[in-house]
N, CA, C and O atoms as a DFTB+ gen file, in Angstrom:
444 C
 N C O
     1  1     -20.891       5.860     -37.661
     2  2     -19.771       4.797     -35.874
     3  2     -19.996       3.812     -35.117
     4  3     -20.779       3.979     -34.182
     5  1     -19.539       2.875     -35.265
     6  2     -19.048       1.443     -35.032
     7  2     -19.601       1.257     -33.656
     8  3     -18.590       1.403     -32.970
     9  1     -20.708       0.995     -32.735
    10  2     -21.025       0.365     -31.668
    11  2     -20.815      -1.286     -31.346
    12  3     -21.407      -2.255     -31.822
    13  1     -19.278      -1.173     -29.927
    14  2     -18.587      -2.521     -30.058
    15  2     -19.960      -2.686     -28.587
    16  3     -20.408      -1.759     -27.913
    17  1     -20.393      -4.494     -28.469
    18  2     -21.334      -4.504     -27.600
    19  2     -19.849      -5.247     -26.293
    20  3     -19.108      -6.218     -26.445
    21  1     -19.941      -4.405     -25.307
    22  2     -19.352      -5.241     -24.366
    23  2     -19.696      -6.734     -23.649
    24  3     -20.661      -6.385     -22.968
    25  1     -19.518      -8.211     -23.360
    26  2     -20.125      -8.925     -23.132
    27  2     -19.741      -9.296     -21.616
    28  3     -18.723      -8.930     -21.030
    29  1     -20.658     -10.012     -21.163
    30  2     -21.537     -10.177     -19.490
    31  2     -20.101     -10.856     -19.246
    32  3     -19.611     -10.503     -18.173
    33  1     -19.299     -11.763     -20.006
    34  2     -18.463     -12.469     -19.451
    35  2     -17.245     -11.286     -19.305
    36  3     -17.075     -10.860     -18.163
    37  1     -16.565     -10.845     -20.161
    38  2     -15.569      -9.713     -19.940
    39  2     -15.542      -8.495     -18.552
    40  3     -14.699      -8.070     -17.763
    41  1     -17.074      -8.265     -18.852
    42  2     -17.597      -7.735     -17.315
    43  2     -17.091      -8.526     -16.079
    44  3     -16.543      -8.038     -15.090
    45  1     -17.249      -9.268     -16.209
    46  2     -16.976     -10.523     -14.933
    47  2     -15.799     -10.691     -14.851
    48  3     -15.436     -10.732     -13.675
    49  1     -14.516     -10.886     -16.012
    50  2     -13.256     -11.053     -15.943
    51  2     -12.925     -10.127     -15.388
    52  3     -12.307     -10.425     -14.366
    53  1     -13.042      -8.919     -15.576
    54  2     -12.629      -7.291     -15.073
    55  2     -12.787      -7.044     -13.816
    56  3     -11.984      -6.681     -12.956
    57  1     -14.200      -7.336     -13.774
    58  2     -14.343      -7.152     -11.684
    59  2     -13.663      -8.379     -11.188
    60  3     -13.269      -8.337     -10.023
    61  1     -13.376      -9.906     -12.152
    62  2     -12.732     -10.912     -10.610
    63  2     -11.121     -10.559     -10.608
    64  3     -10.290     -11.079      -9.863
    65  1     -10.796      -9.266     -11.900
    66  2      -8.913      -9.349     -11.732
    67  2      -9.049      -8.187     -10.581
    68  3      -8.647      -8.311      -9.424
    69  1      -9.593      -7.218     -11.043
    70  2     -10.055      -6.087      -9.891
    71  2      -9.997      -6.482      -8.647
    72  3      -9.195      -6.089      -7.800
    73  1     -11.080      -7.484      -8.483
    74  2     -10.858      -8.234      -6.502
    75  2      -9.488      -8.890      -6.524
    76  3      -8.914      -8.927      -5.436
    77  1      -8.905      -9.381      -7.503
    78  2      -7.810     -10.754      -7.306
    79  2      -6.405      -9.685      -6.863
    80  3      -5.406      -9.886      -6.172
    81  1      -6.894      -8.520      -7.617
    82  2      -5.354      -7.821      -7.680
    83  2      -4.748      -7.449      -6.096
    84  3      -3.677      -7.865      -5.653
    85  1      -5.468      -6.789      -5.562
    86  2      -5.222      -6.591      -4.218
    87  2      -5.066      -7.628      -2.812
    88  3      -4.701      -7.620      -1.636
    89  1      -5.569      -8.406      -3.761
    90  2      -5.613      -9.666      -2.662
    91  2      -4.248     -10.343      -3.086
    92  3      -3.604     -10.949      -2.229
    93  1      -3.866     -10.269      -4.179
    94  2      -2.281     -11.068      -4.866
    95  2      -1.080     -10.038      -4.048
    96  3      -0.051     -10.410      -3.484
    97  1      -1.648      -8.551      -4.219
    98  2      -0.645      -7.722      -3.226
    99  2      -0.499      -8.182      -1.728
   100  3       0.646      -8.368      -1.316
   101  1      -1.387      -8.348      -1.019
   102  2      -1.575      -8.634       0.001
   103  2      -1.128      -9.650       0.359
   104  3      -0.526      -9.775       1.426
   105  1      -1.406     -10.887      -0.739
   106  2      -0.646     -12.226      -0.103
   107  2       0.953     -12.561      -0.422
   108  3       1.518     -13.597      -0.074
   109  1       1.688     -11.232      -1.313
   110  2       3.205     -11.157      -1.926
   111  2       3.658     -10.573      -0.900
   112  3       4.884     -10.621      -0.790
   113  1       2.825      -9.777       0.279
   114  2       3.535      -8.827       1.467
   115  2       3.924     -10.006       2.498
   116  3       4.979     -10.199       3.103
   117  1       2.641     -10.771       2.490
   118  2       2.372     -11.740       3.592
   119  2       3.320     -12.839       3.604
   120  3       3.818     -13.463       4.541
   121  1       3.483     -12.953       2.047
   122  2       4.672     -14.460       1.482
   123  2       6.465     -13.418       2.099
   124  3       7.303     -13.881       2.873
   125  1       6.497     -12.529       1.665
   126  2       7.975     -12.222       1.905
   127  2       8.267     -12.145       3.625
   128  3       9.234     -12.499       4.300
   129  1       7.094     -11.578       3.939
   130  2       7.345     -11.127       5.371
   131  2       7.118     -12.937       5.992
   132  3       7.866     -13.031       6.965
   133  1       6.712     -13.695       5.866
   134  2       6.856     -15.286       6.423
   135  2       7.698     -16.590       5.859
   136  3       8.135     -17.572       6.459
   137  1       7.748     -16.246       4.596
   138  2       8.926     -17.430       3.678
   139  2      10.559     -17.517       3.620
   140  3      10.703     -17.870       2.450
   141  1      11.507     -17.441       4.010
   142  2      12.841     -17.392       4.340
   143  2      13.218     -17.167       3.048
   144  3      13.409     -18.226       2.449
   145  1      13.424     -16.037       2.295
   146  2      14.457     -16.109       1.055
   147  2      15.666     -15.905       1.112
   148  3      16.169     -15.322       2.072
   149  1      16.458     -16.412      -0.050
   150  2      17.975     -15.620       0.593
   151  2      18.605     -15.450       1.709
   152  3      18.060     -15.775       2.765
   153  1      19.620     -15.015       1.687
   154  2      20.569     -15.245       2.762
   155  2      20.404     -14.316       3.832
   156  3      21.140     -14.342       4.818
   157  1      19.057     -13.125       3.622
   158  2      18.741     -12.865       4.837
   159  2      17.374     -13.147       5.637
   160  3      16.797     -12.859       6.685
   161  1      17.258     -13.774       4.651
   162  2      15.655     -14.607       5.703
   163  2      14.238     -14.171       5.189
   164  3      14.011     -13.709       4.071
   165  1      13.554     -14.336       5.933
   166  2      11.709     -13.931       5.955
   167  2      12.799     -12.363       6.630
   168  3      13.868     -12.284       7.236
   169  1      11.521     -11.070       5.958
   170  2      11.750     -10.026       6.113
   171  2      10.775      -9.452       7.188
   172  3       9.694      -9.463       6.598
   173  1      10.560      -8.953       8.451
   174  2       9.829      -8.093       9.012
   175  2       8.739      -7.206       8.355
   176  3       8.704      -6.313       7.508
   177  1       7.818      -7.914       9.191
   178  2       6.521      -6.757       8.554
   179  2       6.271      -5.440       8.334
   180  3       5.463      -5.034       7.499
   181  1       7.024      -4.655       9.151
   182  2       7.456      -3.418       8.791
   183  2       7.781      -3.241       7.971
   184  3       7.019      -2.660       7.198
   185  1       8.865      -3.524       7.598
   186  2       9.567      -3.443       5.945
   187  2       8.442      -3.964       4.795
   188  3       8.088      -3.000       4.116
   189  1       8.037      -4.736       4.545
   190  2       7.291      -5.474       3.409
   191  2       5.901      -4.294       3.880
   192  3       5.088      -4.402       2.963
   193  1       5.646      -3.803       4.375
   194  2       4.198      -3.380       4.466
   195  2       4.430      -1.845       3.182
   196  3       5.249      -0.927       3.130
   197  1       3.430      -2.178       2.463
   198  2       3.482      -0.909       2.107
   199  2       2.399       0.378       1.516
   200  3       1.554      -0.161       0.802
   201  1       2.254       1.356       1.568
   202  2       1.454       2.721       1.745
   203  2      -0.285       2.099       1.331
   204  3      -0.421       1.079       0.656
   205  1      -1.271       2.751       1.760
   206  2      -2.445       2.460       1.205
   207  2      -2.718       3.039      -0.265
   208  3      -3.642       2.685      -0.998
   209  1      -1.822       3.917      -0.531
   210  2      -2.323       4.453      -2.053
   211  2      -1.522       3.059      -3.119
   212  3      -1.879       3.035      -4.297
   213  1      -0.750       2.256      -2.766
   214  2      -0.337       1.726      -3.867
   215  2      -1.237       0.728      -4.241
   216  3      -1.097       0.264      -5.373
   217  1      -2.243       0.244      -3.443
   218  2      -3.346      -0.661      -3.642
   219  2      -4.259      -0.165      -4.734
   220  3      -4.584      -0.920      -5.651
   221  1      -4.754       1.292      -4.653
   222  2      -5.698       1.568      -5.879
   223  2      -4.542       2.042      -7.222
   224  3      -4.810       2.169      -8.417
   225  1      -3.387       2.209      -6.616
   226  2      -2.918       2.170      -7.829
   227  2      -2.507       1.033      -8.968
   228  3      -2.349       0.951     -10.186
   229  1      -2.441       0.242      -7.821
   230  2      -1.814      -1.297      -8.549
   231  2      -3.357      -1.833      -9.554
   232  3      -3.376      -1.918     -10.782
   233  1      -4.199      -2.048      -8.883
   234  2      -5.655      -1.084      -9.568
   235  2      -5.935      -0.663     -11.089
   236  3      -6.447      -1.316     -11.998
   237  1      -5.471       0.535     -11.069
   238  2      -5.787       1.136     -12.110
   239  2      -4.707       0.346     -12.854
   240  3      -5.117      -0.413     -13.732
   241  1      -3.208       0.419     -12.606
   242  2      -2.054       0.078     -13.748
   243  2      -2.157      -1.452     -14.631
   244  3      -1.587      -1.758     -15.679
   245  1      -2.940      -2.123     -13.926
   246  2      -2.879      -3.643     -13.581
   247  2      -4.808      -3.938     -14.914
   248  3      -5.045      -4.595     -15.927
   249  1      -5.423      -3.225     -14.238
   250  2      -6.557      -3.088     -15.166
   251  2      -6.413      -2.604     -16.291
   252  3      -6.537      -3.251     -17.332
   253  1      -6.095      -1.232     -16.208
   254  2      -5.550      -0.583     -17.487
   255  2      -4.808      -1.207     -18.374
   256  3      -5.170      -0.978     -19.528
   257  1      -3.979      -1.852     -18.278
   258  2      -2.630      -2.642     -19.116
   259  2      -3.379      -3.849     -19.720
   260  3      -3.110      -3.989     -20.913
   261  1      -4.254      -4.770     -19.222
   262  2      -5.152      -5.943     -19.466
   263  2      -6.299      -5.130     -20.661
   264  3      -6.508      -5.586     -21.785
   265  1      -6.966      -3.816     -20.092
   266  2      -7.572      -3.682     -20.904
   267  2      -6.842      -3.368     -22.415
   268  3      -7.095      -3.989     -23.448
   269  1      -5.914      -2.292     -22.283
   270  2      -5.502      -2.196     -23.507
   271  2      -4.559      -3.145     -24.335
   272  3      -4.165      -2.953     -25.485
   273  1      -4.324      -4.040     -23.641
   274  2      -3.877      -5.384     -24.670
   275  2      -4.822      -6.295     -25.104
   276  3      -4.559      -7.365     -25.652
   277  1      -5.944      -5.860     -24.852
   278  2      -7.530      -6.775     -25.112
   279  2      -7.318      -7.798     -24.904
   280  3      -7.071      -8.690     -25.716
   281  1      -7.379      -7.854     -23.740
   282  2      -7.320      -9.124     -22.614
   283  2      -8.988      -9.452     -22.825
   284  3      -9.498     -10.450     -23.336
   285  1      -9.653      -8.234     -22.238
   286  2     -11.119      -8.418     -22.492
   287  2     -11.949      -8.666     -23.870
   288  3     -13.060      -9.186     -23.977
   289  1     -11.235      -8.233     -24.738
   290  2     -11.899      -8.394     -25.759
   291  2     -12.053      -9.849     -26.431
   292  3     -11.028     -10.529     -26.488
   293  1     -13.436     -10.465     -27.023
   294  2     -13.507     -12.073     -27.158
   295  2     -13.392     -12.020     -28.707
   296  3     -13.587     -13.148     -29.162
   297  1     -13.161     -11.171     -29.600
   298  2     -12.507     -11.533     -30.689
   299  2     -11.487     -11.514     -30.671
   300  3     -11.023     -12.505     -31.234
   301  1     -10.637     -10.741     -30.225
   302  2      -9.171     -11.382     -30.070
   303  2      -8.494     -12.476     -29.480
   304  3      -7.385     -12.870     -29.841
   305  1      -9.296     -13.051     -28.402
   306  2      -8.676     -14.096     -27.973
   307  2     -10.122     -15.626     -28.354
   308  3     -10.933     -16.200     -27.628
   309  1      -9.858     -15.702     -29.460
   310  2     -10.844     -16.793     -29.933
   311  2      -9.566     -18.448     -29.623
   312  3      -9.779     -19.512     -29.042
   313  1      -8.299     -17.901     -30.351
   314  2      -7.631     -19.138     -29.477
   315  2      -7.181     -19.153     -28.328
   316  3      -7.492     -18.240     -27.564
   317  1      -6.249     -20.293     -27.867
   318  2      -5.757     -19.824     -26.605
   319  2      -4.758     -19.612     -26.534
   320  3      -4.447     -19.343     -25.374
   321  1      -3.865     -19.569     -27.301
   322  2      -2.277     -19.018     -27.672
   323  2      -2.699     -17.437     -27.927
   324  3      -2.159     -16.492     -27.352
   325  1      -3.480     -17.358     -28.638
   326  2      -4.290     -15.610     -28.563
   327  2      -4.540     -14.776     -27.228
   328  3      -4.188     -13.696     -26.752
   329  1      -5.291     -15.799     -26.903
   330  2      -5.327     -15.604     -25.273
   331  2      -3.877     -15.216     -24.605
   332  3      -3.474     -14.053     -24.642
   333  1      -3.328     -15.987     -24.157
   334  2      -1.888     -16.517     -23.389
   335  2      -1.023     -14.896     -24.032
   336  3      -0.590     -14.004     -23.303
   337  1      -0.991     -14.914     -25.109
   338  2       0.055     -13.933     -25.992
   339  2      -0.825     -12.357     -24.995
   340  3      -0.164     -11.511     -24.393
   341  1      -2.110     -12.356     -25.071
   342  2      -2.453     -11.089     -24.606
   343  2      -2.577     -10.988     -23.557
   344  3      -2.458      -9.779     -23.354
   345  1      -2.839     -11.709     -22.200
   346  2      -2.414     -12.044     -21.278
   347  2      -0.968     -11.909     -20.572
   348  3      -0.901     -11.434     -19.438
   349  1       0.313     -12.383     -21.335
   350  2       1.296     -12.169     -21.030
   351  2       1.799     -10.463     -21.033
   352  3       2.433      -9.781     -20.229
   353  1       1.209     -10.208     -22.270
   354  2       1.682      -8.521     -22.705
   355  2       1.096      -8.139     -21.910
   356  3       1.865      -7.417     -21.275
   357  1      -0.376      -8.119     -21.202
   358  2      -1.107      -7.265     -20.236
   359  2      -0.350      -7.321     -19.197
   360  3       0.007      -6.272     -18.660
   361  1       0.032      -8.518     -18.721
   362  2       0.726      -8.409     -17.267
   363  2       2.413      -7.954     -17.537
   364  3       3.151      -7.444     -16.694
   365  1       2.563      -8.102     -18.141
   366  2       3.965      -6.870     -18.824
   367  2       4.253      -5.967     -18.658
   368  3       5.283      -5.458     -18.216
   369  1       2.731      -5.387     -19.239
   370  2       2.990      -3.949     -19.264
   371  2       2.372      -3.591     -17.767
   372  3       2.807      -2.686     -17.055
   373  1       1.407      -4.367     -17.467
   374  2       0.997      -3.488     -16.077
   375  2       2.200      -3.626     -15.331
   376  3       2.332      -2.658     -14.583
   377  1       3.396      -4.681     -15.213
   378  2       4.572      -4.759     -14.298
   379  2       5.255      -3.229     -15.037
   380  3       5.340      -2.179     -14.401
   381  1       5.488      -3.315     -15.805
   382  2       5.849      -1.625     -16.162
   383  2       5.486      -0.167     -15.690
   384  3       6.121       0.830     -15.347
   385  1       3.864      -0.596     -15.867
   386  2       3.324       0.577     -15.715
   387  2       3.367       0.796     -14.262
   388  3       3.441       1.941     -13.815
   389  1       3.303      -0.716     -13.149
   390  2       3.375      -0.505     -11.809
   391  2       5.201       0.487     -11.006
   392  3       5.298       1.345     -10.129
   393  1       5.871       0.053     -11.538
   394  2       7.212       0.014     -11.516
   395  2       7.247       1.771     -12.044
   396  3       6.958       2.511     -11.104
   397  1       7.449       2.268     -12.927
   398  2       6.686       3.598     -13.692
   399  2       6.069       4.368     -12.440
   400  3       6.088       5.589     -12.281
   401  1       5.786       3.882     -12.000
   402  2       4.204       4.610     -11.472
   403  2       4.885       4.704     -10.075
   404  3       4.926       5.876      -9.701
   405  1       5.525       3.678      -9.041
   406  2       6.042       3.149      -8.025
   407  2       7.388       4.581      -7.788
   408  3       7.634       5.405      -6.907
   409  1       7.943       4.233      -9.091
   410  2       9.097       5.280      -9.386
   411  2       9.099       6.419      -8.665
   412  3       9.638       6.734      -7.604
   413  1       8.121       7.207      -9.736
   414  2       7.971       8.097      -9.322
   415  2       6.812       8.921      -8.272
   416  3       6.909      10.139      -8.116
   417  1       5.863       8.222      -7.673
   418  2       5.315       8.373      -6.461
   419  2       6.177       8.129      -5.275
   420  3       6.331       9.065      -4.490
   421  1       6.734       7.038      -5.055
   422  2       6.965       6.449      -4.296
   423  2       8.303       6.332      -3.869
   424  3       8.367       5.108      -3.983
   425  1       9.426       6.657      -3.465
   426  2      10.673       6.623      -3.948
   427  2      11.295       5.337      -2.970
   428  3      12.209       4.587      -3.311
   429  1      10.683       5.302      -1.904
   430  2      11.030       4.790      -0.934
   431  2      11.022       3.218      -0.930
   432  3      11.477       2.355      -0.180
   433  1      10.105       3.232      -2.422
   434  2      10.434       1.667      -2.149
   435  2      11.573       0.875      -2.865
   436  3      12.315       1.116      -3.817
   437  1      11.352      -0.452      -1.778
   438  2      13.307      -0.701      -3.002
   439  2      12.904      -1.363      -4.221
   440  3      12.131      -2.320      -4.174
   441  1      13.183      -1.101      -4.870
   442  2      14.202      -1.284      -6.498
   443  2      13.894      -2.760      -6.544
   444  3      14.332      -3.455      -7.461
């Protein structure tokens, strides 16, 4: 049985991603309520506010998607284009996981 050692850089990158995911979600909520987009303009904060359970759900979806895509595996991301492909694949998978999870758990959220 082969034991793979997890590099310190991979652990640090995962930790930074886990910290930045809720920050990004909070920034998206703030921006949607303050930046006038479309015909309706900026939306009231009550409309863009999400329940508390969305934050751990986002952490779980995004972290698992990036791990499954191999974004933290140093052997798979030796070249920049390999890393870019893994990150894009992980982001796409995370988006699908998040949308599917919200569709199942929180039906009131706008699609």
